[in-house]
N, C-alpha and C positions, 0 to 999 in steps of 0.2 A: 292214147287209150285204145286205139284200134288193135295194135298187136296183142294187148292183154285181152280185149273183148273177144277176139277170135279164138282164144283158148277155152272160152265158156261154151261148151257144146250142149249142156243141159238147160232147157228153158228156165227151170227153177233157179239154177245158179245165176243166170243172167238177171232174173227178177230180184233175187236176193241182193246182188251187187247194186242194182239200180235203186232198190229201197234204202240200202245203206248210204249211198252217195246222196240221196235226197235228204237225209238227216243232217248232213254236214253243214256247218255254217258257211255262208258266202264270205270269202276272204275280202278284207278291206284293201283298198289301194289297187284295185284292178286297173288294167290298161285303159286309160281314158283317151278320148279323141282330143284334137287340138283346141277345141273350145271356140272356134272361129265363127260359128253360125248357129248358136244354141237357140235363138228365138225361132228361127225357121224350123229347127229340129223339134222343138217343143210343140209348135203349131201342128206339124205333120203327125207327131206322136199322138197328140190329143184328138186329132181328127180321124186318124186311120188305124191306130194301134191299141189305144187304151181299152177299147171294148173287148178285145180278146186277151191281151197280155196284162191288163190291170194297170191301175194308176201308178203303182210302185214297181211295175215289171215283174209281178209275182206269178204271172201265168195262170193257167187254169188246168189243173190235173185231170179233171173229168173229161174235158174236151181236148186234151193233148196239146194245149197251147203252152209253149215252153216259157220258163222263167228267163227274163232278160236281165234282171237286177244282178249285178256282179259279173256279168259277162265282159270279156275283153273287147275293146273297140275293133282291133284288127280282125279278130275272129268273126264278130257280128257283121263287119263290113264285107268280109269275104262271103259269108253265108247269104247276106241280102243281095249282093251282086249276082251270086249264082242263082238265087231264086228269081230275080228280075230278068236274068238272061236265059232262063229256062234250063239251066244246067243242073239244078238240084231237083232230082226226080221225085223226092218224097215230100215236097213242099205242099202245104195246104193250098188248094186251088183258089180259095178266097184271098189268101195273102199274095199269090201270084198276080191276081187281078189288080190288087192295090198297088204293088210296087213296080210292076212292069212299066208303068207310065212315068215313074220318077226319073228325073235327070240324075246324073251321077252326083252332082252337088247336093241334091236333096237326099240321096241315099247317105252320103257322108254326114249331112247335118242331123238327120234323124238318128243315125247310129251314134253319133257323138253325144246327142242328148241321152240316148238309151244307156250309153256307157257310164253315165253319171247317176242312174237310178239306184235308189237305196231302199232295201226292204228290211225294216227293223226287226221283224220276226225271225229272220234268218241271218242277220248280220253277224259276222265274226268280230272278234276283238283284235285291235291293232296290237302288234307285238312290241315289246320294249317300252311300254309306257304305262 
């Protein structure tokens, strides 16, 4: 996305593309984690994440909390590790406070759980069936 996004020099163009992407259904069958510690992941998600990102990972547009439902495991794991390690400079300070104390196994567990979130209002249809 980055090479394409850098060609959008007009703020309205960027806003139009973002608005369009927001209307697209979330594809089914995203990259899920290994499923090895889902109970811990759910516990952490319920305790630390649901209040901002929602029960189904639907996010909060008004507060700029991103949608988690339908995101790929590896992508989210990279992002949360960067946030916890202070490498992602645009992270919400409240989120940094929450995840910086997580052990790597906890980061993996909560992201594995999040990779399985399903948001019916934006769910895409599986192809071929």
